[in-house]
N, C-alpha and C positions, 0 to 999 in steps of 0.2 A: 624867566626866573627859575623854573624847574631845572633847566640845563645848567644854569650857574651853580645851583645847589649841588647838582651831580658832579660838576667839575671840581668844586671845592672839596667834596667828599673824597674823590679819587686822589686829588693832590695831597690832601691831608694823610691819606693812607700811605701813599708812596713816601711822604716825608717821614712817617713812622718807620718804614722799612729801612731806609738808608741811614737815618740818624741812630737807630738802635743796632744795626748790623755790626757796626764797629765795636760795640760793647759786648757782643756775644762771646761766650767762652764755652768750651767743652769741659765736661766733668771727668777729667782723667780717663781711666779705663772702666768707668761705671756707666751702665746703661739701664733704661727701664726694663723691668722683667718681661714685658710684652715683646720687646725686641729680641731679648735673649732667647725666649721660648721659640720665636719664629726661626731663629738661626739653628737652634737644636733640632727643630722639626726637619729641616732640610738635611742636616748632617746625618741623622739617624733614621730618616724616612719614617717618622712617627707623627702623631698628631696629639696636641694637648687639648683637653676639654676643661673649660673653666668659665666662671662668671667674671665679667669684666671688673666688677666692683671688688672681687677678691684680690686681684693682682695690681689694681691701680695704686698709685703712690709708692710702689716698691721699686727702688733703684739699688742695684747691687753691682759688685765687681763681676765682670764677665768671666765665666769659668774657663779653665784651660782646655784647649782643643785636644790635648793628649788624653783627657779623661774618657773612660768608657761611659756607656749610657747609664749603667748603675751608679758609677762614681759621680757622674754629673747630677743625677737626681738626688743622691745623698748630699752633695754640696748645696744644691738648691734648698733642700729641707733645712739645713743648718743656717743658711743665710736668710731665709724668708719666714721660717716657722710655719710653713705650709706643708701639707702632706701630698706626695706624688705617688699615685698608685697605677701600675700598668695593668690593663685589661687584656683579655684574650684577643681582642680585635686590634692589637697594636696601638691602642689609645692610652694616653696617660691622663688620668683624672687629677685635677688640681683642686684640693679641698682644704678647708680650714679645720683646725682642731676645734672640738665643741666649745672649749674654753675661750676661743677667739672669735666666736660668731658675732658678726656685726648686727647692730639693731636695725639696719635697713631691711626692707622687704625685698630680698634678693631672689632671683630666679637663676638657676644654674643652666648651663648649656647641656641639653640632652642629645642633640644631634648637631655636630659641627659640620660646616660645609653642606648645608641642606640642599642647596642648588649648586653654588660655587663657594669657594673659600670666602669667608667673611659673612656669609648668610647662614644663620644658625637657628635651630628650633630650641625654645626654652621650656623649662619644666612647668611654667604656668599656662602653656598652650599658645603663647605668642611667638613671634619670630623677630629676630633682630638682624639688622645689617650693620656690621662693624666696619665703618668707612675706613678706618686706619689699617684694617687687615683685608680690605676688599680686593677681590681678584679682578674680573672683567666680565661684562655681559655683552652679547651681540648688539651692535649698533651704538654702544655707549663708550665714550672715551673719558668722560668725567662721570663721577658717581651722581648722576641726576637721580635723587632719592625717589622722586615720585614716578619716574620712569622705571626705576629698579624694582619697585614694589609690584609692578605689573608682570614681573617674571613668576610670581607665585600662582599656583593653580587657584582658580576661583576669583581672580582679580584681573580685570581688563578695562580698556576704555573703548566705548563703542565708536568714538570718533578720533582716536589716536592722540588724545590730549591728556595733560595732567590736571586739567580743570573739569574733567568728566570721568573720574575713576569710579568704576562700578564694582563694588565688593559684593559678591554673591547676589548679583542682580539688583542691587540698590542704586539709587541715584546719587550723584556726587554730593549733594547737600546733606545726605545721610551719613557722611564721613566726618568724624571728629579729627581735625588736623591741628596738631600742637607743635609749637616750636619752643623748647624749654618751658613746657607747661603753659604757654600762652596760646589761647585759641585763635586761629587765623581764619578769616573769612575770605581770603584770596589765596590761591595756590600757585598761579603760573605767571610767567612772563610771556610776551607775544600772544597774550590772551589764551594761554593754555598749552603752547607747544613745548615750552621748557619750564622746569620748576623755578620758582622764585627764591628758593632756599639755597643759598650758596653752599656747595658741598665742601668747600675748604674749611668752613667753620663748623659744619655739621659732622659730628664724630660717630653718632649712633642713631639708628632709626629702629623704632619698635612698631611692629604691625600686629594688631589684634583683630581677628575676625569674629571672635566669640569668647565668652568667659572673662570679660574685662574686670578689673579691680573695682571695688565699690567706691573708691575716691573719685572715679570719673563719671561724668554725666554727659549727655548728648551722644551723637554718633550711633544711631540705631542700627547701622549696617557695619560699622567698624571704626577702628582708631588707628591713625598714623601719627606717631609721636617722634619728633626729632629732638636730639639733645646735642649740646655743645660739650666740649671736654670738661669733665668734673674736677680734674686735678689741677693743682698749681704747677705750672711749668717753671723749672729752675734756670733754663737757658733760653736765650732768644732764638726764635726760628720763624720762618715765613716762606712765602712763595709768590711768584708773579706768573700769570698765565695769559695766553692769547689763543683764541680759536676763531672760527669763521663767523661767530655771532657776537662775541663780547671779549673785553679785556677785564681781567680780574686780579685781585691780590689779597693776601692774608698775612697778618703778623700775630705772633704770640709773644708778648713782652712781659718778662718778670719785673715786678716792682717790689724790690726788696725780697726778703725771705718768705713773706707771708701772703703775697698777692701777685696776681698776674692778670694781664689785660689782653683779650683777643679782639681784633678788628678785621673785618672782611668787607670788601666792596667789589662791585661788578658794574660795568656799563656796556651798553651796546656800542659797536664800532660803526654804526650807520652814519654817524656824523663825519666819518673820515673816508669810508669806502663801503661799497655794497658788494657782497660776495654772492656766489650762486646759492649758498645755503640761506642767506638772508632773503634773497629774491624768492626762493621756493617757499619759505615761511610766510612772507608777505602775501604771496599769491594764495596760499592755503587759507589764511584767515580772512581774506577779502571775498571769498566765493559767496555769491548770492547775497551781497550786502550793499548798503548805500555807497560804499567806497568803490565797488566794482561797477555800479550802475552808470551807464552812459546812454544818452538818447541822441536823436538827430540834432537837437538844439542845445543840449547841455553836455559839457565835457568835464570830467573830474581829472584834476592834474595836481602836480606838486605834492604827490603822496609821500609822506614820511612817517616813520615809526621809530620810537626811541624808548629805552628802558634803563633803569639802574636799580641797584639795591645796596644797602649798607647795613651791617649788623655788628653788634658789640656784645661781649660778655666779659664781666669783671668779677673775679673771686677774691675775697679777702678772708684769710684764716685768722680770726680774732685771737683765738687761743686753741689749745688742743681739743676743746669741746664745742667751740662756737665757730660758725662760718656764715658769711654774708655773700650773696650772689646778686648781681644786677645785670639785666639783659635789655637790649634795645634793638629794634629792627625798623627799617624804613624802606619801602618798596614803591616804585612808580613805573607806570606804562603810559605812553602818550602817542596817539595817532592823530595826524592832521592831514587834510587835503583841501583843495580849492574846487569849488563848483563854479564853472564859468559859462557864460552865454553871450552871444552878440545880437543886439536888437537895434535896428535902424542905424547900423554902422558903429554903434557904441558898445564897447565890451564891458560887461559887468561881472564881478567875481566876488564870491563870499567864501569864508573859511568855515569848514565843519571840523569838529574834533571829538575825540573820545579819550578820557583819562581814567585810569584805575590806580588807586593808591591805597596802601596800608601802612600804618605806623603803630607801633606797640612798644610798651615797656613793662618790665616786671622786676620785682624784688623778692628774694627768698632768704629766710634766716632760719638756721637750724642750730639746735643745742642738744648735746648729750648730757643728761642730768646724772646718770649713773650707768652701770653696766646693764641695766634693764630698761631704762627710760630714755626716750628721745622725742623731742617735739620739733615740728617744722611749720613755719608760716610762709605762705605764698600769696602774693597779690599781683594782679596785672591789670592794665588798661589797654584795650585793643580797639583800633578805629579803622574803618574801611569806608572808601568813597568811590563810587562809580558815577561819572559825569559825562554827558554828551551834549554837544551843540550841533543840531542838524539845521543847516541853512538851506531853505527852499528858495532858490533864486527866482523861479518863475512866479511864485506867489508872494515874493518879497516877505517871507516869513522865517522867523527863528523859533525853533522848538528846543527848549532846554529840559533835560531830564537828569535827576539825581537820585541815587540810592545810597544811603549812609547807614552804617552800623557802628554803634558805640557800646562797648561792653566793659564792665568792671567785675572783677572776681576777687574774692577773699577766701582763703582756705587755711584752716588750722588742723593739723593732724598729729597724732601721737602714736609712736611705736612702743609696745611693751613686750619685752622678752620674758615669757612665762617660764620657760626652761629651754634646754638645748634643742627641743623639737617642736615647740609651740611658740607662736608669736601672734600678738594681737595688734591690729591697726584700727584706729578709730579717729573720727574727726567731724568737723563742721565745714560746710561750703555754702557761700552766698554768691549769687550771680545776678547782676542787673544788666539787662540788654535793652537798648533803645534802637529802634529802626525808623528811619525817616525816608519818605518817598516824595519827590517833587516832580510835577509835570507843569511846564510853564510855556505858553505860546504868546508871542507878542501881538500878532495880527491874525484874527480878532483876539482881543485880550482874554486869556484864560489862565488861571493859576489854581492848582490843586496841591496842597501840602498836607501830608498825613504823617504824624509822628506818634509812635506807640512805645510803651515801656512795659516790660514784664520782669518781675523779681522772683527768684526761686531760692528757697532755703533747703539745704540738704544736710542730713545727719547720716553718717555711715560707720559701719563696723565690719571687720573681716578678720577671721582667724586662719592662720596658716599652720599646717602640720607637715613635718618631714620625718619619715621613719628612720630608725637608727642606721639601717643599711643603705639609706638614701634611695631606695628603690620605689618608695611610695611617697607621693606628695599630694596635698589637697589644700585648697583655699576656698573658704565658703564664707559668704557674708550677706549683708542686707543694707540697702540704701533707702532712706525715707526722704521724700521730696514734698515740699509744700509750695505751691504756686499761688502767691497771695492774691493776684488779680482775679483769679478764678475760684479762689478758696478750694483748690484741688489738692487732694492727698494721694501720693503715689508710693507704693512699696515695690522695690526692685531687688529680688534675690539674685545673687551671682554665684557661680560654681566653677571651679577648675580642679580636675582630678587627673593624676598621672600615676601609672604603675608599670614598672619594668619587671618582666618575668622571663624565665628560661634564657637568661643572659642577653638574648638578642632581640626580644620582642617587647613592645610597650603598648599599653592601652591608655587612651585618653578620652575623658568625658568632659564636655564644656556646656555651660548654660548661662543664660542671662535674660533679665528684663531690663529695658532701657526706654528713655523718652527723650524728646527734644522739642523746643519751642519755636525754632526757626526753620524756614525752608526757602528754597529758591524757586521763583515762579516766573513764567513768561506770560505777559498780558498780550503783547502783539509781537509778531516775528521781526518787525522792523524797529522795535525799541532799541535805544542805544546804538543806532546806526546798523542794527541787525548783526553786530559782531558779538558782543557779550550781552545778549538780550535778556539774561536772567537777572532778577532783582531779589534781594533778600526781603522776607516779610516775617512778621511775628504771628503766632497762633492767636486766635481770638476765642477759642473754645466753643465755636459754633460752626460757621461754614468753613473756617480754617481751624481744624481741631489740633490739639496737642498730639504729636506723632508718638505712637507707642509700639514697641516691638517685643517679641518673644523669640528666643532662638535656643536650639539644643543641637549638639553634634557629638558624634562618637567616631574615634579613629583608631586604627591599628597600624603599627609600624614594625618593620624588620630591618635591622642594621648590623651588618657583619662584613668584614673583609672588603671594605670599600663599596659594598652594595647597600643601597637604601631603597626600600619599597614601602610606600605609605599610602593609605587610603582613608578618607574621612567622609562620612555621610552627614548631612545636616538638614534641618527643617527650620524655616524662619517665617514669621508672619508679622507684617507691619500694618498697623491700623492708623487712619488719620491722614493718609496721603491725599493730595488734591490733584485733579486733572491738570491744573496749571503747572504743577511741579514736575510733570512727567514728560513734557515736551511733545505733545500731540501736534501733528501737522496733517491731520485727516479731518473727518467729519466732526471730531471732538476738539478741534483746535480752539474753539471759543466756548467750550463747555465749562461750567463752573459748579463742580460738585466734589464730594470727598468719598473715599472708599478705602480699600485695603489691598495688600499685595502678599501673596503666598508663594514661597519659594522652597523647592526641594532640590537637592543635588548631591553630587559626589565629586570630591577633589582627589586626584590620584597623581602620584609622582614616583618615578623610578630613576635612580641616579647611580652611576658607577664611577669610582675614582681609581685610576691605575697610573701610578708614578706621576708623570707630568701631565697626564691627560685627565679630563673630567667631562663626563657627558650626562645628559639628563633628558627625560621625556616626561612632560606633565600633560594631564588631560582632565577636563572638567565637563561634567554633564549637569545641566540645569533645566528645571521646569519652573517657570515664573509666570503666574497668572494674576490678573486684576479682578477685583469685584467692586463694581460701582452700581449700586442699586437704582440710582436715578437716571442711568443711561439706558437707551433702548436695548443694548447688549449688556447684560449685567456681568458676564464672565467672559474674558478673552485673554490671550497671551499679553504679557507686559511689553513695553517698548524696549526693555533691556534683556529680553528673553533670547539670549544666544545659546541655543541648545547644546552645541558641541564646540569645544575649543581645545587647541593643542599647541604646545610649545616644545620644540626640540632644539638642543644646543650642544656644542662641543667646544671645550677650551683646551688650549695648550699653554702651559706656564713654565718658564725657566727663570733663572736668576735675574735676567734682564728683559726678557721678551714675554709678552702676554698676547695671545691671539684667541679670538672667539668668533664663532659663526653660529647662526641658528635660524630657524624658521618659525613663523607665527601663523597659525591657521585657525579660522573659525567658520561656522556654518552660515554666517550672515545674519544681520539684525532683522527683526520683523518689519514688514511694510504692508500698508493697506493700499491696494490697487483699485482703479475703477473697474466696473463690470465690463468685460470685453464685449463690444458690439452695442452696448447700451450705457455709454459713459456719462451722458448728461440727461438728467430728468428734472423738469421744471426749473431749468436754469442753473441747477447745482450739480456738482459731480456726484454720480451714483456709485458709491463705493461698495466693494465686496465686504465680506465679514472682516471685522477689525483684526489687523495683524495676522491675516490668514496666509500671507505669502512671506517670502524672505528675499533679501538681496542676495546676489550671487556670492559664493564663498569668498572670504577674505584670505589672502595669502601674501606673505611678505618674508623676504630673506634679508638678513642684516649681517654685517661683518664689522669687526673692529680689531685694532692692534695697538699696543703700547710698547715702547722701547725705552728703557732707563739707561742713562750713561752719566759718567762723571765729567765735570768741566772745571774742577778745582779740588783742592785738598778737602775743603769743607762744603763744597757746593756740588749738587747733582741736578740733572735735568731729565725730562722725559718728553718724547714726541709721540703723538698718536694720530691714527687715521681711522675713521669710521665711515661706513656707507649704509645709509638707511634705505631700504627697498632696493637692494642691489639689482634685482631683475627688472626694475622700473615697471612693476605691474600696476595696471590701472584699476585700483580697488575703489569701489563705490561705498562710501560710508554713510550716505543718507540719500533718500529719494522721497519726493513729494510731488503733488500735482496741483496745477492751476489752470483756470479757464482763460484762454487767449484767443480772441476772435472766434468765439463760439466753438472752439475745439479744446480738448484737454491736452495740456502740455506737461510732460514729465521734466522735473528739475532734479538733476543728479549732482551731488557734491562728492568730489573725489578726494582721495587720500593724498599724502605727500608722495611725489614721484621719487626717482632716485635722488638722494640728497647726501652729498659728501660733507664731511667735516674734518678739520685737522686741529690739533692742539699742540702747543709748545709751552712747557712749564719749567721754570727754574726754582729749585728748592734750596734754601740757604739757612 
């Protein structure tokens, strides 16, 4: 049934593409301002610095190529009513006249091309990835947004997945992941090897490590927010792509003058062929799981994996002051295999399976009441389900497990423009989260069903200030939360301060208090076939506390003549974490207690841009420690304490060709080893001090290239090649120990080996 739904979705998408392509028309010699600015950048070797919201919806006639730079900027000012100011660093600031300031809480780009083109640092302390203007990163040929965020210093994945992203030493469940303001409880396909968010419909990604706005709750370690295009497209466009993992497509269809519909879909190609990339991915997720396990009498066979996703965004401009937006996303992963044995010449076979699904929908309505007031209503429903059927053929037993999350959110917020430099954001936020867990065994009969609900009410307010010369910006606010089930009151201040001085230097101070009611835990390592063994659970305010965090950071940057040097120190403390949520596989694997995590560190980056070349070096130092009062060792390094990590990359970009190569190194994750020479005591493994050792250094070299070319008057295409782990280094990403025949055996889990990928995409 799932495969039928998938095929119908893809067929419907392709029908959209071909039925509307014939109706597409170009708008004379007019183009969006973003495209015009990109062309001018290349012609005059300059760079524009602007907020996306400032230039969106602006379509003008292309200026003549015979104009000088000064004449071109004067023309743009006349056509757009924007101001264009050249700085000493060959940068052109695009700003609005004070009389034209939007009511939206906008953050301007302070550093464009923070790592590569399309990755920018904003004035509120966050970072953005502008997918429409994105260059290229090593190992990536499509803008996999959750892989791309790992290029930032202080962010990595201890096991090379997008389902285990660690922001400044936090666990993945401490990240707030939003798609058009819908909270998502699943992040990856292939159980974490690639992002489940289709990059063709995702236009902008915002990353916040600290100092988040008061309207957001959850995500005590950070926020990754993805957005679709906010503007109504006037002309039909789309694309179709194929790589070694999936086939995908996207269309943006104008519906009259006031509405447009975007649809994107993607499906794995494993139904048709198995590529080396697919085989590497499958082998990677199967390591040390029920899928890989074979014995003398039992053989696992007919292994198959499949995934698909479909997403939709519809915008309707009711009038000049009112807008309606509707979003929908549906994602599915399915793994099946047969467990077979032969007894007394009779062959018996049973099917085991694992499915992971997310489905969500949202509606947003905004209205501008005057030049000072704007209100926005947002509501969403998001549902997540993880289900496994484990067939034990020798015991004739079926073990069913389910983990379900259902969440409803309603938010009303108001923007009030006090004057040209002060703006107030206030609102109310209601969230209801239900988590259900099921364990069901048929022989002997056992069934445990637990369902819990937590409701949270939030009231927030935040004031934003911008100095007249735009060199100083500050946002400060407070969020009040009431968790009715626990009668718990939480006050959470937030701060974001930015100041530019001496033309090329800037100072940034960020701070926040946050909380969250959900976490991912592991009860047993073989839960859900041992593949996605984490399950979501709600806090109960006793042995599973509400998770609370405090964080402060300060950074200093220098930006001139293509050079960027930036360093930021931070301190973060998270209370209410449980041992189950931290993934222990040592003496504390079955411990059940709560504690805290204290993290101190520095994120550093140096970047140089020179004509067609761009290079960067980022480094992170981190010290992350646990405190669990009920464990024999109360203080020890955390499981995510990777002390040193470094990324280096270099890009070359021309009109048609993009090439990127880079290396990724870290000092290895912590590990607890048995005491050498005295490995077993009283039948149990005798461990050394917890996390006192480290795995060997992790090192990976990646390369990627994209080439654009025309295949028709209105159609262009690109072809790309990437190689992950070019040197085929055997990196160990996890290690643990088990007793086998009275001896201690080490189990090592390896990273992806050399993994090529190719993409071909046609844009029309």
